[in-house]
N, C-alpha and C positions, 0 to 999 in steps of 0.2 A: 838819335843821328839814324836818319835817311836813308835804306841803300837803294838804287836803284837794279829792277829786277827788266832782265827782257824776255819780250815774249818768244821763245822760241821750242820746237819738239823736233827730235831725233826720230827720222822715220827712213824705214828702207821707200827707193822707189825704182820703177824699172828702166832703164835709159831706153830709148824707142830713137834718139835721133845725137844730131852734135851738130856744134859751127865748127868752120875751118874746115879742114882735112880729116879723112879717115885716119892716117900716120900723124897728126899732131891735131887731136880738136882742140878748141882753145874755150869753149861752153856744153855742157850736153842737157838736150832734150830730155826729160823725165817727167814718166806719169806718178802722180802721187798720190798714195792711197790716202784714205778711204773712195777721195770723193773724184777720183779719177782722170783729176785733171792735168793738162801736158804744162812743164813750166821751163823754160829756159834757168839756166843754173849762172851763175858769178862764173866770171871766168875763172876756169881752173889753176891749183897754181900748181908751180912748176914739176912735182911729180909725179903726179895726179895723168895727165897727156900721156904717158910713156906706159903705166899701167893701163889705162882703160882703152885705148888703142887697138890691142892684138883684139880685144870682146867684140869689138863694132862690126859689122858685116853691110855696107853702105848699099842704100835698097835706091830704086831711081824715082826722081823726080823729087819736087819742093814737096816742106810739107810745114802746116802753121800751126804757133801755138795760140790760144783762145782768145790769147791778145793781142794776135796778129804777127808773131816775130818768126820770120821763117827761120826753114834749118832741115840740112840735108835726113832725111828718115834711117835709122839703122834696125836691121831685126837681131837677132843673137839674144843673149839670156843674160846679160850684163845684169846685175841691182848692186846700185849705190844706197850707200849710206847719207843722207841729206838734212843740214837742219834749215825749216822750211820755218821760215817767221809768221807767226800771225795778225799780224796788223796787215792794212787792204793795202798795201805797196810794200810788203816783205818780199826780200830776195829767198832763192836758194840757196846755197854753199853746199855741194859735194866734202864730203867729209872723207868717204876712202871707198875703195872695193871692198864691195861683201865677196 
């Protein structure tokens, strides 16, 4: 019997921005370690925006990921646990706030 195994790793990532509003973020821009690239997460699940929003400190001006996606930059010290796929077009899914 064959079993399909997904290529994904759970890692910590620093929140550097968001889409939507600071009070109701739709997705997070996160700096992935160890390579330091910035990527947008998938849409946040219903419970996460209310937990993450108080930790977001909005900054001025737009910012862009390496893929060209725009987001509102944020300061602060928010760290989230993410599942980052290892394939070329893999998405980043936020699991929880650290």
